MIFIMAR-684317 format. One record per atom (N, C-alpha, C, CB): residue number from 1; z, x negated, y negated. Coordinates in steps of 0.02 Angstrom, whole numbers, padded with zeros to 5 digits. Glycine has a CB too. Layout:
REM MIFIMAR-684317
{atom NUM,{Z,X,Y}}
...
This chain:
REM MIFIMAR-684317
{atom 1,{00000,-00042,00059}}
{atom 1,{00000,00000,00000}}
{atom 1,{00000,-00044,-00062}}
{atom 1,{00061,00048,00000}}
{atom 2,{-00039,-00027,-00111}}
{atom 2,{-00040,-00068,-00172}}
{atom 2,{00026,-00059,-00209}}
{atom 2,{-00099,-00049,-00217}}
{atom 3,{00042,-00109,-00251}}
{atom 3,{00106,-00110,-00285}}
{atom 3,{00118,-00048,-00327}}
{atom 3,{00111,-00172,-00328}}
{atom 4,{00067,-00022,-00361}}
{atom 4,{00076,00035,-00404}}
{atom 4,{00084,00101,-00366}}
{atom 4,{00017,00040,-00451}}
{atom 5,{00073,00100,-00300}}
{atom 5,{00079,00161,-00260}}
{atom 5,{00140,00161,-00216}}
{atom 5,{00017,00171,-00218}}
{atom 6,{00181,00109,-00220}}
{atom 6,{00241,00106,-00179}}
{atom 6,{00293,00154,-00206}}
{atom 6,{00268,00034,-00176}}
{atom 7,{00332,00181,-00160}}
{atom 7,{00385,00228,-00178}}
{atom 7,{00451,00191,-00176}}
{atom 7,{00385,00290,-00131}}
{atom 8,{00490,00199,-00229}}
{atom 8,{00555,00165,-00232}}
{atom 8,{00604,00197,-00183}}
{atom 8,{00584,00168,-00303}}
{atom 9,{00657,00161,-00168}}
{atom 9,{00708,00187,-00124}}
{atom 9,{00739,00250,-00154}}
{atom 9,{00762,00134,-00111}}
{atom 10,{00749,00252,-00219}}
{atom 10,{00777,00311,-00252}}
{atom 10,{00731,00371,-00242}}
{atom 10,{00789,00298,-00327}}
{atom 11,{00665,00359,-00248}}
{atom 11,{00617,00413,-00237}}
{atom 11,{00618,00437,-00164}}
{atom 11,{00547,00390,-00256}}
{atom 12,{00627,00391,-00118}}
{atom 12,{00634,00411,-00047}}
{atom 12,{00694,00457,-00038}}
{atom 12,{00641,00348,-00002}}
{atom 13,{00750,00441,-00069}}
{atom 13,{00809,00483,-00064}}
{atom 13,{00795,00552,-00093}}
{atom 13,{00868,00451,-00101}}
{atom 14,{00762,00555,-00150}}
{atom 14,{00746,00619,-00182}}
{atom 14,{00700,00661,-00138}}
{atom 14,{00712,00607,-00251}}
{atom 15,{00650,00629,-00109}}
{atom 15,{00603,00665,-00066}}
{atom 15,{00637,00691,-00004}}
{atom 15,{00544,00619,-00047}}
{atom 16,{00675,00647,00029}}
{atom 16,{00712,00668,00090}}
{atom 16,{00760,00725,00074}}
{atom 16,{00750,00609,00120}}
{atom 17,{00795,00719,00019}}
{atom 17,{00843,00770,-00001}}
{atom 17,{00808,00837,-00013}}
{atom 17,{00880,00749,-00064}}
{atom 18,{00752,00836,-00048}}
{atom 18,{00716,00898,-00063}}
{atom 18,{00687,00929,00000}}
{atom 18,{00659,00884,-00113}}
{atom 19,{00658,00888,00044}}
{atom 19,{00628,00913,00105}}
{atom 19,{00681,00939,00154}}
{atom 19,{00586,00859,00139}}
{atom 20,{00742,00915,00148}}
{atom 20,{00795,00938,00194}}
{atom 20,{00812,01011,00183}}
{atom 20,{00857,00896,00185}}
{atom 21,{00792,01040,00128}}
{atom 21,{00807,01109,00112}}
{atom 21,{00757,01158,00144}}
{atom 21,{00808,01119,00037}}
{atom 22,{00704,01131,00173}}
{atom 22,{00651,01173,00200}}
{atom 22,{00661,01188,00274}}
{atom 22,{00584,01140,00190}}
{atom 23,{00634,01246,00295}}
{atom 23,{00632,01259,00367}}
{atom 23,{00580,01212,00397}}
{atom 23,{00615,01334,00382}}
{atom 24,{00580,01208,00463}}
{atom 24,{00532,01164,00496}}
{atom 24,{00460,01184,00479}}
{atom 24,{00542,01166,00573}}
{atom 25,{00445,01248,00479}}
{atom 25,{00377,01271,00463}}
{atom 25,{00360,01260,00390}}
{atom 25,{00369,01345,00481}}
{atom 26,{00406,01272,00344}}
{atom 26,{00394,01259,00274}}
{atom 26,{00379,01185,00262}}
{atom 26,{00453,01281,00230}}
{atom 27,{00419,01142,00295}}
{atom 27,{00409,01070,00288}}
{atom 27,{00341,01050,00315}}
{atom 27,{00465,01031,00325}}
{atom 28,{00322,01078,00372}}
{atom 28,{00257,01063,00403}}
{atom 28,{00200,01083,00356}}
{atom 28,{00250,01099,00471}}
{atom 29,{00204,01143,00329}}
{atom 29,{00152,01167,00283}}
{atom 29,{00151,01125,00219}}
{atom 29,{00163,01242,00266}}
{atom 30,{00210,01112,00191}}
{atom 30,{00215,01073,00129}}
{atom 30,{00184,01004,00138}}
{atom 30,{00289,01067,00108}}
{atom 31,{00199,00971,00192}}
{atom 31,{00172,00904,00205}}
{atom 31,{00097,00907,00216}}
{atom 31,{00207,00872,00265}}
{atom 32,{00074,00957,00254}}
{atom 32,{00002,00963,00268}}
{atom 32,{-00037,00971,00203}}
{atom 32,{-00012,01023,00314}}
{atom 33,{-00013,01013,00158}}
{atom 33,{-00050,01029,00098}}
{atom 33,{-00037,00978,00042}}
{atom 33,{-00032,01099,00073}}
{atom 34,{00025,00958,00033}}
{atom 34,{00042,00914,-00023}}
{atom 34,{00034,00840,-00008}}
{atom 34,{00113,00926,-00044}}
{atom 35,{00050,00819,00053}}
{atom 35,{00047,00747,00069}}
{atom 35,{-00019,00729,00103}}
{atom 35,{00105,00728,00113}}
{atom 36,{-00040,00771,00151}}
{atom 36,{-00101,00756,00187}}
{atom 36,{-00163,00784,00152}}
{atom 36,{-00097,00784,00258}}
{atom 37,{-00151,00823,00099}}
{atom 37,{-00204,00851,00056}}
{atom 37,{-00253,00896,00094}}
{atom 37,{-00242,00795,00023}}
{atom 38,{-00227,00932,00143}}
{atom 38,{-00269,00982,00177}}
{atom 38,{-00273,01044,00134}}
{atom 38,{-00241,00998,00248}}
{atom 39,{-00328,01078,00139}}
{atom 39,{-00333,01143,00104}}
{atom 39,{-00289,01193,00141}}
{atom 39,{-00407,01167,00101}}
{atom 40,{-00272,01247,00107}}
{atom 40,{-00231,01298,00140}}
{atom 40,{-00270,01329,00198}}
{atom 40,{-00212,01354,00089}}
{atom 41,{-00336,01333,00191}}
{atom 41,{-00377,01360,00245}}
{atom 41,{-00374,01315,00307}}
{atom 41,{-00450,01367,00222}}
{atom 42,{-00378,01249,00296}}
{atom 42,{-00377,01202,00351}}
{atom 42,{-00308,01201,00384}}
{atom 42,{-00395,01131,00327}}
{atom 43,{-00255,01202,00343}}
{atom 43,{-00187,01204,00370}}
{atom 43,{-00177,01268,00412}}
{atom 43,{-00134,01201,00313}}
{atom 44,{-00201,01324,00386}}
{atom 44,{-00196,01387,00422}}
{atom 44,{-00232,01383,00489}}
{atom 44,{-00225,01445,00380}}
{atom 45,{-00290,01353,00489}}
{atom 45,{-00329,01345,00551}}
{atom 45,{-00291,01303,00602}}
{atom 45,{-00397,01313,00536}}
{atom 46,{-00263,01247,00580}}
{atom 46,{-00224,01204,00625}}
{atom 46,{-00163,01240,00653}}
{atom 46,{-00202,01140,00588}}
{atom 47,{-00132,01281,00611}}
{atom 47,{-00070,01315,00631}}
{atom 47,{-00083,01381,00667}}
{atom 47,{-00026,01327,00571}}
{atom 48,{-00145,01404,00665}}
{atom 48,{-00162,01467,00698}}
{atom 48,{-00134,01528,00662}}
{atom 48,{-00137,01467,00768}}
{atom 49,{-00131,01524,00596}}
{atom 49,{-00107,01579,00555}}
{atom 49,{-00158,01594,00500}}
{atom 49,{-00037,01563,00524}}
{atom 50,{-00146,01647,00463}}
{atom 50,{-00191,01664,00407}}
{atom 50,{-00175,01621,00346}}
{atom 50,{-00185,01739,00390}}
{atom 51,{-00225,01614,00303}}
{atom 51,{-00217,01575,00242}}
{atom 51,{-00159,01603,00200}}
{atom 51,{-00282,01576,00201}}
{atom 52,{-00153,01669,00197}}
{atom 52,{-00099,01700,00158}}
{atom 52,{-00030,01680,00183}}
{atom 52,{-00106,01775,00161}}
{atom 53,{-00023,01671,00248}}
{atom 53,{00040,01649,00276}}
{atom 53,{00056,01578,00252}}
{atom 53,{00038,01651,00354}}
{atom 54,{00007,01535,00254}}
{atom 54,{00016,01466,00229}}
{atom 54,{00033,01468,00155}}
{atom 54,{-00047,01423,00241}}
{atom 55,{-00001,01509,00117}}
{atom 55,{00011,01513,00045}}
{atom 55,{00083,01536,00031}}
{atom 55,{-00039,01562,00013}}
{atom 56,{00107,01586,00066}}
{atom 56,{00176,01610,00056}}
{atom 56,{00227,01556,00076}}
{atom 56,{00188,01674,00096}}
{atom 57,{00215,01523,00132}}
{atom 57,{00261,01470,00154}}
{atom 57,{00261,01412,00104}}
{atom 57,{00241,01445,00223}}
{atom 58,{00203,01395,00078}}
{atom 58,{00198,01342,00029}}
{atom 58,{00234,01361,-00036}}
{atom 58,{00125,01325,00015}}
{atom 59,{00226,01423,-00058}}
{atom 59,{00260,01445,-00118}}
{atom 59,{00335,01443,-00110}}
{atom 59,{00238,01517,-00136}}
{atom 60,{00361,01466,-00053}}
{atom 60,{00433,01462,-00040}}
{atom 60,{00456,01390,-00039}}
{atom 60,{00450,01497,00027}}
{atom 61,{00418,01347,-00006}}
{atom 61,{00436,01277,-00002}}
{atom 61,{00438,01245,-00071}}
{atom 61,{00386,01239,00043}}
{atom 62,{00388,01259,-00112}}
{atom 62,{00386,01231,-00180}}
{atom 62,{00446,01253,-00221}}
{atom 62,{00321,01250,-00215}}
{atom 63,{00465,01316,-00215}}
{atom 63,{00523,01341,-00252}}
{atom 63,{00586,01304,-00230}}
{atom 63,{00532,01416,-00241}}
{atom 64,{00595,01295,-00165}}
{atom 64,{00653,01260,-00139}}
{atom 64,{00654,01187,-00160}}
{atom 64,{00655,01265,-00062}}
{atom 65,{00597,01154,-00155}}
{atom 65,{00592,01083,-00173}}
{atom 65,{00607,01075,-00247}}
{atom 65,{00522,01054,-00156}}
{atom 66,{00576,01115,-00289}}
{atom 66,{00586,01109,-00361}}
{atom 66,{00659,01123,-00381}}
{atom 66,{00540,01157,-00399}}
{atom 67,{00689,01173,-00348}}
{atom 67,{00759,01189,-00362}}
{atom 67,{00804,01131,-00340}}
{atom 67,{00779,01253,-00325}}
{atom 68,{00791,01103,-00283}}
{atom 68,{00832,01048,-00258}}
{atom 68,{00825,00986,-00302}}
{atom 68,{00813,01031,-00185}}
{atom 69,{00765,00972,-00323}}
{atom 69,{00754,00915,-00368}}
{atom 69,{00791,00924,-00434}}
{atom 69,{00679,00904,-00381}}
{atom 70,{00791,00985,-00459}}
{atom 70,{00823,00999,-00524}}
{atom 70,{00899,00995,-00521}}
{atom 70,{00801,01067,-00548}}
{atom 71,{00927,01010,-00462}}
{atom 71,{01000,01015,-00457}}
{atom 71,{01033,00959,-00417}}
{atom 71,{01019,01080,-00428}}
{atom 72,{00995,00919,-00383}}
{atom 72,{01023,00868,-00339}}
{atom 72,{01052,00809,-00378}}
{atom 72,{00970,00844,-00292}}
{atom 73,{01105,00782,-00351}}
{atom 73,{01133,00721,-00380}}
{atom 73,{01084,00663,-00374}}
{atom 73,{01200,00703,-00346}}
{atom 74,{01040,00666,-00324}}
{atom 74,{00991,00613,-00315}}
{atom 74,{00942,00610,-00374}}
{atom 74,{00952,00622,-00250}}
{atom 75,{00936,00665,-00412}}
{atom 75,{00890,00664,-00468}}
{atom 75,{00915,00618,-00524}}
{atom 75,{00880,00735,-00496}}
{atom 76,{00979,00599,-00519}}
{atom 76,{01007,00555,-00570}}
{atom 76,{01009,00482,-00547}}
{atom 76,{01077,00577,-00588}}
{atom 77,{00986,00469,-00486}}
{atom 77,{00985,00401,-00458}}
{atom 77,{00922,00366,-00483}}
{atom 77,{00987,00403,-00380}}
{atom 78,{00927,00302,-00496}}
{atom 78,{00868,00263,-00513}}
{atom 78,{00862,00257,-00585}}
{atom 78,{00806,00291,-00485}}
């Protein structure tokens, strides 16, 4: 990984902390769409569900992640 794309240890803590608030399926969908950059259609196809299901799970996951980032003590680290 190039130097400008490396994630600090503090960022790792923040990410782990935020993802810990998700259900297994929310985490799976969130990672597929946000980290692996799959479209919602492609994620839905892989998971065998409708696009709307992926969209709802992603929306719930984003709300949880954003809330956790805003309130977590880890947000003050670094």
